[in-house]
C-alpha angles and dihedrals in degrees: 000000000000116000125212123197116244139172092266094068115108133193119215139157116246109207092191091062095026090227140114107254132197118211104212091197095233099084092280126111126192117213115202119226098231119101121227092257089066094049131087120254087249091059094049094048100042116116103196133332134179121253097248133218087253090053090051091049091051091047091054091046092051093042093050093051089047089061088074092072131064099256133135114258092243091054091046088054090048091050092048094048092046087050090056091048091049092051096043105036114018123107115242112276131213116238117260096191096144090088091064137062122249108249107155093202098128130052116204109340126226127246108274094011115152110231136177123229122194118219111240096222104039105021090231113149122225132192123239136171118224107235101171124024122215131179093248106007134026135200111244133189121214107253097193134064098268145334126206113218121187093263105023146010121248119209132203111303094008109148129233129168113224135179110258091236089070094061127097121194112253106250099199139270121333125198088278127076118224088258091059089056095069106144 
């Protein structure tokens, strides 16, 4: 089922789940993956807010970029909606670039762009979607099932801010799907 944003969609914060939620106005509710501690005070105190035209534009941008990777439509939608939540409601993050090799192959990325980051220790490449663009560092969401870092495991849609000089443009599908790339 393909979803399309409309003027009936509503953002709200659900204190029971400690997450930003999106009422899709058709009996479906989307729950973001970011806990309250990662969200701005505004996000945690909001009662209800319309899904704006800007939100819809971001959703379509993220969703379109997500089409470049081998991912199920439902997961692509989840990635796109979490991208909108990250951009709109997440607290600023500090870069954690030390996990990844310096490559300097990309300038300033685009919103929603799928990029590859290479792990410093193993050389393994992982797929991310750029959710928030900064001049020197950008917030990225993991666009594959999981990624083992030396001190933690990242799961699908987990955020990490990384210096832009660590990002490589995604060059297209390989013989593996993103689910075969579980590290």
